N, C-alpha and C positions, 0 to 999 in steps of 0.2 A: 504494500500500500504506500501511497505517497505521504511524506511527512509534511504536515501543515505547520505554518507559523503559529506560535503561541500568542495569546492576546497581548501579552507584554511586548513581545517582539513586534507585533503588528502596530501597536501604539507608537513604538520607537520609530518604525519605518515611516508612519504617517507624519510624525513630528519632523523628522529630518527632511522629508519631501516638502513639507510646509515651509521650512526654513530656506528652501532653495538648494539643498545639497544635491550634487550630481549622483546619478545612479552608480557610476563607477566608484566614487568615493565611499558610498554606503556599502557596496559589495566588499571593498577592501576592508572596511571596518568590521563587517561581520566575520570575514575570514580571519582577521587578526585575533578575534576572541574564540575561535575554534569551530565555526561553522564551515561545512564543506562549500567550496566555491560554487558548485553546481546548484546547491540548495539556495545559497545567497542570490544567485542570478535569477532563479525562479521566483523567489519571494519579491525581490525588488522589481523584476520585470512586470509581475502581475500588479503590484501596487502602483507603479508609475503609469501603467496603461500603455507603455511603449513596447509593443510586441516585437519590434525589430531593433531596439536600441542595442541589444547585445551583439548583434551581427556587426553593427557599426563600431562600437566601442571596444569589443573584445575579440572581434574577428571569428566569432563562432558560426557554425552552420545551424540554421534554424531547424528545429524538430517539429513534427506535426503537432498541431494544437491539441489533439486528443491524447497525446502521449505525455502523461503527467510525470514531472520530475520527482525522483525519490531522493531522500537523504542517502549519501554514499560515504564510504570511509574516506577520511582525510588523513593521510599519513603523518607521522610525528616528525615533520621536517619544517625547516624555515627556509626562506628564499636564500639561494646561494650567495646573492649579493650582500647579504648581511654578514657573511664570513662564517656562518655555521655550516660546515661541510661534513660534520659527523654528529652522531648522537650516541648516547649510552642507553641500552635497553637491557634491563635485568643484569647489569654488570658486563654486558657484551657491547663492544664498540662497533658501531655500524656506520659505514660511510655513505654519503649522499653523492652519487655520481652524475645523475641527470634528474632535473626537476622541471618537468613540462606541465603547464597548467591547462592547455586546451588542445587535445584532451588531457585528462589528468593521468600522467604517466611519471612514475618515479623509478629510477634504477638505483638499487642499494648495493653497496660493496660490503663483503664480509658479514652478510646476514647470518650465515652458518659457518662454523669452523670446519677445517679439513676433516677432523675426527668425526664430527657430526654427519658430514656428508658421506664418509666411508661407512659409518654405522647404518645409515639409512639404505645405502646400496646393498650392504651385506644382508640386512633383514628382508629386503625386497626380492633379491635374486631368486630364491627358491619358489616364490609365489607368482612369478610373472605369467600372464596370459595375454593373448592378443587383445589389444585395446578396441573398444567399441565406441560408437557415438550415439547420441539420443535419436530415437525413432520419432520423427516429427509428427506422425499420425497417432501413435499410441502412447507416447511418453516413456516407452521402454527403451532398450538399447539394442544396437545391431552393429554388425561389422560394416565398415565403410572403406572404400578404396582410398578416400582422401586422408585416412589416418592409418599409418602403417607401423605404429609403435606397438609395444607390449607393456603391460603394467599391472599394478596391484594398488591396494589402498589400505590405510590404517586409520582407525578412529583416534581422536586426539589423546585418549587416555590408555592407549594400547600398551604403553610402557613408560617408564620415567623419561626416557629419551624423547618419545613422541610428545609427552606432556610439556616438557621443557621447550621443545621446538615450536609447537603450536601456540604456547603461551607467548613466546617472543614474537611470532608472526602476528598474533592478535594485538600485542602492544604496539608494534611498529606501524600497523595499519589503523590502529585505534578503532577496532571493530570487535564486538564481543566474541569470545572464544566459541560460545554456543551457537553463533550464527554462521559458523564455517562448516562446509561439507567435510567428510573424511579426507585426509591428506592423500592425494593420488600420486604415486610414484610411477614414472614412465621411463622406459628404456627404448632408445632408438639405435639400431645398427646401421651399417653403411647403406645408404640409399633410402632409409626410412625418413618420413616427413609427416607434417600435418599441414595440409593446404589451408590458405587463409579462410577464416571463419569468425563468427561472433560467439561469445560465451553466454550471452543472455538467451532466454527462452522466447522465441518469437511469438507475439500475440496472435499471429495469423495461423499458427500450427494447431491442429486438433489436439495434439498430445500435451500442450502447454498447461491446460487446466489441471491435469493430474500432477504435473511436476511442481506447480505452484502450491500444492497442498503440503509440501515438505519444506516449509520455511519461506515461502514467497519467492519473488524474482531474485535472480543473481544480480548483484550490483557492483562487484569488483573481483579481480583475479590477482593472485600473487604467484608468480612462477620463479622457483629457486633452482639454480643450476648446481647439481651435485658433483659434476666433473667438468673438465674442459676437453671437448672433443679435439682430435688432432686436426680436423678441418671440417667446416660446415656447421650446420645446426643452429644458426642464428635465429632469434625471434624477430620477425619483421612486422611492421605496421604500415601496410601499403598506402593508406589514406593520409599518413603523416610523413612518409618518407624516412622512417626511423628504422634502424637495424640495431639490435642489442646483441652483443657478443656473449656466447654462453661460457662464462668463466666460473669455475668452482667457487661456491660460497656466495656468489652474487645473486641478485633477484631483481625481477621487474614487476612492478605493481601498476595496474591500470583500473580505472573505475568507469562505469557507464551508467549515468543517471536515468537513461531512458532505454528501453529495449527497442532500439531503432538504429539504422545505419548512421543517422546523424550524430551518434556518439563518437564516431570515427575511431572505434576500437577494433576494426577488422585487423586480425593478426594471424600469423602462422609460423610454423617451424620449418625452416629450410632443410633440404636433405642433408644428412650426414655424409660427408665426402670421405672421411677417413677416421678410423677409431670408432667410438661409441659415444652416446649422449644420454645422461641421466638427469631428470628433473623431478622436482616435487611441486605439485600444483595445489593451491588452496583457493577454492571458490567461496565467496562470501554471499550470504543471502540477506534479504531484508529483515527476516525474523529468525527465531530459533529453528535450526535444522533438526528435523526428526523423521 
């Protein structure tokens, strides 16, 4: 469900507009106190009555009017211009390598240690099965030529290691632990890939209603690289022109406030050219995943 502005926030918005404050200034003010930028843009856009000001002032692509914006995770980062290029999460130093706002993409360095990566790979290797994708008609899963990896998954409390890793992921993304799907571990051999796709559940698909019963819509993704392939295996965002190198311990986060291509979160995993590629993916839902 979409997150609505509280009465107190709405009063503040109305007061600032009455004083002649610009929408861009108000959005920045909301972000500075912890609101997700996508939520701030939605609230200010509705209140100002300027349905297209965001396209002009922040260079966003307009989304359909009937696609309500949801509150999405806002990572624990500050603008790189402020000099804050790293954070400490649960005693673990995490670097901020890329901080893109539109769409919301953050690349973290050293999210997981080398030992944690190796332990996840070792725990996953005996359980690997051919990866599947969501069946758009039924909401179930099926084999798909676009996804040629193999994988497994673990619930967040499967072991002390999984608890520690998932807690850190929840803290760095500032999204409740219980709102995350089980951590999916994927393995790609030479030639394996995942062609460009969106992670949200399309409102146009017959199977989406069944998927939304388990915690609502997906709103963000965190992909963590568990090893560094010898060649290939980058994560690409075609609509943004961004390529993220798969480096062990690093991670890429991206949020999508609407289940629509206007989110510009089309992404894929390029073929592995040499060696192998291991990743851990955490998908985040609007509500508690069950």
